[in-house]
Each structure stands twice: as C-alpha cells, then as structure tokens.
C-alpha positions as CSV (number, residue, x, y, z in Angstrom):
1,X,-23.8,12.9,68.9
2,X,-21.0,10.5,68.2
3,X,-21.4,7.9,65.4
4,X,-19.1,4.9,65.5
5,X,-18.1,2.5,62.7
6,X,-20.4,-0.1,64.2
7,X,-23.4,2.3,63.8
8,X,-22.5,3.0,60.2
9,X,-22.1,-0.7,59.4
10,X,-25.4,-1.5,61.2
11,X,-27.2,0.6,58.7
12,X,-25.9,-1.6,55.9
13,X,-27.4,-4.7,57.5
14,X,-31.0,-3.4,57.2
15,X,-33.4,-5.0,54.7
16,X,-35.0,-2.9,52.1
17,X,-35.3,-2.9,48.2
18,X,-32.3,-0.7,48.0
19,X,-30.2,-2.9,50.3
20,X,-31.1,-6.0,48.2
21,X,-29.8,-4.5,45.0
22,X,-26.6,-5.9,43.6
23,X,-23.5,-4.1,44.7
24,X,-22.2,-3.7,41.2
25,X,-25.4,-1.9,40.2
26,X,-25.2,0.5,43.1
27,X,-21.5,1.3,42.3
28,X,-22.2,1.9,38.6
29,X,-25.2,4.1,39.4
30,X,-23.2,6.2,41.9
31,X,-20.4,6.7,39.5
32,X,-22.8,7.7,36.7
33,X,-24.5,10.2,39.0
34,X,-21.1,11.7,40.0
35,X,-19.9,11.9,36.4
36,X,-23.1,13.5,35.3
37,X,-23.1,16.1,38.1
38,X,-19.4,17.0,37.5
39,X,-19.8,17.2,33.8
40,X,-22.5,19.9,33.9
41,X,-21.6,23.3,32.6
42,X,-19.8,25.5,35.1
43,X,-22.0,28.6,34.6
44,X,-25.5,27.6,33.7
45,X,-28.7,28.4,35.7
46,X,-30.3,25.2,34.4
47,X,-27.9,23.2,36.6
48,X,-29.9,23.9,39.7
49,X,-33.0,22.3,38.2
50,X,-31.1,19.3,36.9
51,X,-29.3,18.7,40.2
52,X,-32.5,19.2,42.1
53,X,-34.2,16.4,40.1
54,X,-31.3,14.0,40.9
55,X,-31.2,15.1,44.6
56,X,-34.9,14.4,45.0
57,X,-34.4,11.0,43.4
58,X,-31.6,10.2,45.8
59,X,-33.6,11.4,48.8
60,X,-36.5,9.1,47.7
61,X,-34.0,6.2,47.7
62,X,-32.8,7.1,51.2
63,X,-36.4,7.0,52.3
64,X,-37.1,3.7,50.6
65,X,-33.9,2.3,52.3
66,X,-35.3,3.2,55.7
67,X,-32.0,4.6,56.9
68,X,-31.7,6.4,60.2
69,X,-32.1,10.1,59.3
70,X,-29.8,11.2,62.2
71,X,-26.9,8.9,61.1
72,X,-27.4,9.9,57.5
73,X,-27.4,13.6,58.3
74,X,-24.4,13.3,60.5
75,X,-22.5,11.4,57.8
76,X,-23.4,14.1,55.3
77,X,-22.4,16.9,57.6
78,X,-19.1,15.3,58.4
79,X,-18.0,15.6,54.8
80,X,-19.6,18.9,54.1
81,X,-16.7,21.1,55.4
82,X,-14.4,19.7,52.7
83,X,-16.6,21.0,50.0
84,X,-17.5,24.3,51.8
85,X,-13.8,25.1,52.1
86,X,-13.6,25.3,48.3
87,X,-17.0,26.9,47.8
88,X,-16.4,29.8,50.3
89,X,-13.3,30.8,48.4
90,X,-15.0,31.1,45.0
91,X,-16.6,34.5,45.5
92,X,-13.2,36.0,46.0
93,X,-11.5,34.3,43.1
94,X,-11.7,35.4,39.5
95,X,-11.8,32.2,37.5
96,X,-10.1,32.4,34.0
97,X,-13.1,30.9,32.2
98,X,-15.3,33.8,33.2
99,X,-14.9,36.7,30.7
100,X,-16.2,39.6,32.8
101,X,-17.0,40.1,36.5
102,X,-19.5,42.3,38.3
103,X,-18.1,43.5,41.6
104,X,-20.5,43.2,44.6
105,X,-20.8,46.6,46.3
106,X,-19.3,45.6,49.7
107,X,-16.1,46.8,51.2
108,X,-13.9,44.0,52.6
109,X,-10.6,44.1,54.4
110,X,-7.3,43.0,52.9
111,X,-8.4,44.4,49.5
112,X,-10.8,41.5,48.9
113,X,-13.7,41.9,46.5
114,X,-16.8,39.8,46.0
115,X,-18.2,39.2,42.5
116,X,-21.6,38.1,41.4
117,X,-20.1,35.5,39.0
118,X,-18.0,34.1,41.8
119,X,-21.0,33.7,44.1
120,X,-22.9,32.0,41.3
121,X,-20.1,29.6,40.5
122,X,-19.7,28.8,44.2
123,X,-23.4,28.0,44.5
124,X,-23.2,25.6,41.5
125,X,-20.2,23.9,43.0
126,X,-22.1,23.5,46.3
127,X,-25.1,22.0,44.5
128,X,-22.9,19.5,42.6
129,X,-21.1,18.6,45.9
130,X,-24.3,17.9,47.7
131,X,-25.6,15.6,45.0
132,X,-22.3,13.7,44.8
133,X,-22.0,13.3,48.6
134,X,-25.7,12.2,48.8
135,X,-25.0,9.5,46.2
136,X,-21.9,8.3,48.1
137,X,-23.7,8.2,51.5
138,X,-26.6,6.3,49.9
139,X,-24.3,3.7,48.4
140,X,-22.0,3.3,51.5
141,X,-25.0,3.1,53.9
142,X,-26.8,0.3,51.9
143,X,-23.7,-1.9,51.2
144,X,-21.6,-3.8,53.7
145,X,-17.9,-2.9,53.5
146,X,-17.0,-6.4,52.4
147,X,-19.6,-6.4,49.7
148,X,-18.4,-3.1,48.4
149,X,-14.9,-4.6,47.9
150,X,-16.2,-7.7,46.3
151,X,-18.5,-5.8,44.0
152,X,-15.5,-3.6,43.0
153,X,-13.5,-6.7,42.2
154,X,-16.3,-8.1,40.0
155,X,-16.3,-4.8,38.1
156,X,-12.7,-5.3,37.2
157,X,-10.7,-3.5,40.0
158,X,-7.1,-4.9,40.1
159,X,-6.7,-7.7,42.6
160,X,-3.9,-5.8,44.4
161,X,-6.3,-3.0,45.2
162,X,-9.1,-5.2,46.3
163,X,-6.8,-7.2,48.6
164,X,-5.6,-4.0,50.3
165,X,-9.1,-2.8,50.7
166,X,-10.3,-6.1,52.1
167,X,-7.5,-6.0,54.7
168,X,-8.4,-2.4,55.5
169,X,-12.0,-3.4,56.0
170,X,-11.1,-6.3,58.2
171,X,-8.8,-4.4,60.6
172,X,-10.5,-1.0,60.5
173,X,-12.7,-2.0,63.4
174,X,-9.7,-3.3,65.3
175,X,-7.9,0.1,65.0
176,X,-11.2,1.8,66.0
177,X,-11.2,-0.3,69.2
178,X,-7.6,0.7,69.8
179,X,-8.4,4.4,69.4
180,X,-11.3,4.0,71.8
181,X,-9.0,2.5,74.4
182,X,-6.6,5.4,74.0
183,X,-9.4,7.9,74.4
184,X,-10.8,6.1,77.5
185,X,-7.3,6.2,79.0
186,X,-7.1,9.9,78.3
187,X,-10.6,10.5,79.9
188,X,-9.6,8.7,83.1
189,X,-6.7,11.2,83.3
190,X,-9.2,14.0,83.0
191,X,-8.0,15.0,79.5
192,X,-10.5,16.9,77.4
193,X,-9.7,18.4,74.1
194,X,-12.0,21.4,74.5
195,X,-10.9,22.3,78.1
196,X,-10.3,26.0,78.1
197,X,-8.2,26.0,81.3
198,X,-5.4,24.0,79.6
199,X,-2.9,25.6,77.1
200,X,-3.8,24.8,73.5
201,X,-0.2,23.9,72.7
202,X,-0.3,21.2,75.4
203,X,-3.6,19.8,74.0
204,X,-2.2,19.7,70.5
205,X,0.9,17.8,71.8
206,X,-1.4,15.2,73.4
207,X,-3.4,14.9,70.1
208,X,-0.1,14.4,68.2
209,X,0.9,11.7,70.8
210,X,-2.4,10.0,70.2
211,X,-1.9,10.0,66.4
212,X,1.7,8.7,66.7
213,X,0.7,6.0,69.2
214,X,-2.1,4.8,66.9
215,X,0.3,4.8,63.9
216,X,2.9,2.7,65.8
217,X,0.3,0.3,66.9
218,X,-1.1,0.0,63.4
219,X,2.3,-0.6,62.0
220,X,3.0,-3.4,64.6
221,X,-0.4,-4.9,63.9
222,X,0.3,-4.9,60.2
223,X,3.6,-6.7,60.7
224,X,2.0,-9.4,62.9
225,X,-0.8,-9.8,60.4
226,X,1.6,-10.1,57.4
227,X,3.7,-12.7,59.2
228,X,0.6,-14.7,60.1
229,X,-0.5,-14.5,56.4
230,X,2.8,-15.8,55.2
231,X,2.7,-18.7,57.7
232,X,-0.7,-19.7,56.3
233,X,0.5,-19.8,52.7
234,X,-0.2,-16.3,51.5
235,X,1.4,-15.2,48.2
236,X,0.9,-12.4,45.6
237,X,-1.1,-14.8,43.4
238,X,-3.8,-15.3,46.0
239,X,-7.3,-13.9,45.1
240,X,-10.3,-13.0,47.1
241,X,-13.0,-15.7,47.0
242,X,-16.2,-14.4,45.3
243,X,-19.4,-16.4,45.1
244,X,-21.4,-16.1,41.9
245,X,-24.1,-13.5,41.9
246,X,-26.3,-12.8,38.9
247,X,-27.9,-9.6,37.9
248,X,-31.6,-9.8,38.7
249,X,-34.7,-8.1,37.3
250,X,-34.9,-5.5,40.0
251,X,-31.2,-4.6,39.5
252,X,-31.9,-4.0,35.8
253,X,-35.0,-2.0,36.6
254,X,-33.0,0.2,39.0
255,X,-30.4,0.9,36.4
256,X,-33.1,1.8,33.9
257,X,-34.8,4.2,36.3
258,X,-31.5,5.8,37.3
259,X,-30.6,6.2,33.6
260,X,-34.1,7.7,32.9
261,X,-33.6,10.2,35.8
262,X,-30.3,11.3,34.4
263,X,-31.7,11.7,30.9
264,X,-34.7,13.6,32.3
265,X,-32.3,15.9,34.2
266,X,-30.2,16.5,31.1
267,X,-33.1,17.7,29.1
268,X,-34.7,19.7,31.9
C-alpha cells in the first residue's frame, strides 16, 4: 500500500482532542518524551517497564486522535529499518561501557560471536527507538506542516530556519507531483523497478536518472521561486506572520498528564 503526502496531511486535518492541542505543547511533550527515553540507563532491566508505560500512553493518544491505523502503522514501519540497522549490529559489538561479556553458544561465520549483553543492549535500544518514533508519528500526524513550523517559531527557533522550513512545506507537494509525473512516464514505458527480466545495473541507472532529473527540476524551481520573491519585495529581514494563540486549559492539562506519566515511569 502506497501512502502519499496528501494522505499524511489529511490525517492532520481531523478533529479530535489531540488535534486541538496547541502545537507548542505537542512539540514540547514530544521533545520531553524523547529526552527521557534517550537518557535512561543503557543496561537496566527496569527500562522495559518504564518505556512500556510511555508507549501505552502514546498508543492511547493515538486512539483518542482517531488516526487511521493503517497509515500510522505504515509510517512507523517506514522509519523502523533505520533503527533496526543499528540494533541488529549490537549483539556482535562489544561496547566499551560493558565490563564483561557472556558469549552465546552459537557458531557463526567470519569469526562473529554473539553475546548476551549485546543482545540485551540491542533490545533496550529497540525499545527506546519505538517510543521515540511513536511520539514523533503522533506529533506529525496531529499537526499540519505549516502549524508545526509556526509553533517552532513561537518556541524560539531562529527565523532563518523557520523560513527555510516554511518554503520546504510549501513546495514539498509540488516536488511530489513532479516525482509522480516522472513515475507515470516511466510506467508508460513499461519500466518497473522490480522487473527480474531486466539487468539490475540498468534499473539502477534509471533510478539515478530519476533522482538527478528531480534534483535539476528542484533547482530550477527554487531559482524561479527566489526571483519571484525578490520581485515581491522579499529581504532577509522578512518574518513569517503568526497570529496570536494563547495556551488554554486543555493544553496545560495535557502537559501535566504527560509530565505525570514521565515521573511515574521514572519511579517504576
């Protein structure tokens, strides 16, 4: 199943108690959860209980937000390989902060050895990664991209960064349409990346041509956009317009509940 940028943004336009929370509150809560998960001890069995409490809290928020479970799962799985690549290596690596290792009785090629401590450390890393990604998916699925940039600016992000992010959000969908046109053109020419009857080298060349073509078109679009901005009076002193938005009672309540969950997890 293919998920497009439009599908992801459609989830952010739903109406739920989580969607109605202030963007600054959701960003702060997400950062707090990530910092808490990362700061847990590297070798402690209690980490699993602490992370399980936070994960259950995040899953309950996903349910309250009424997000499409298929889209949520697909977004989670799309980022999972990046963490798994690090986790899978840990059983074979002897970390310097571990004093002694117990070798797992299994013969492996290339002189590789498994250790119980490496497996345990990899499981902790995986648990931390799952909690962090769940928090990020929750935040990004309940906030519009433009609101995310505006909320970051309200929290003190430099204007240069927010301007770049706002331009990226504005033209991300344009580049996605360009990529879709390229892929449609390839399909009309019977190109399929998983075709086993075509040499893999030729397929890789076509993928490289696609990436280079998208890069060139992006560069040209950026030049045209920048010239248009200059013609309309753009300068480095321009700022993003932000309407006033006060923190409400439900926002404060959400922060209190999140803080209480983190404290409960810390003492668990």
